[in-house]
C-alpha positions in Angstrom: -1.1 -2.1 -6.6 2.4 -2.6 -8.1 3.9 0.9 -7.1 3.4 -0.5 -3.7 4.9 -3.8 -3.7 1.7 -5.6 -3.7 1.6 -8.5 -6.4 -0.8 -11.2 -4.9 -3.6 -11.5 -3.0 -2.2 -12.1 1.0 0.7 -10.9 0.3 2.3 -7.6 2.5 4.8 -5.1 1.9 6.3 -2.1 3.7 6.5 1.0 2.2 7.7 4.5 3.7 5.5 7.1 4.7 5.7 9.5 1.7 3.2 11.7 -0.3 3.8 9.6 -3.0 2.7 6.5 -1.7 0.2 8.0 0.4 -1.2 9.0 -2.9 -1.2 5.5 -4.0 -2.7 4.2 -1.1 -5.4 6.5 -1.1 -6.7 5.4 -4.5 -6.8 1.6 -3.1 -7.6 1.9 0.7 -10.6 0.1 0.3 -8.7 -3.0 -1.1 -5.9 -2.8 1.8 -5.2 -3.2 5.5 -3.2 -0.6 6.7 -1.0 -0.7 9.5 1.8 1.4 11.2 5.1 -0.4 12.2 
């Protein structure tokens, strides 16, 4: 979660759409709300 820039609940972060970030998101997708900007 820290690798995605998320530190606490109810905080948001904008990350680039890279294979590394997609892998991190897929591991914790059930904890996140993901939107395209």
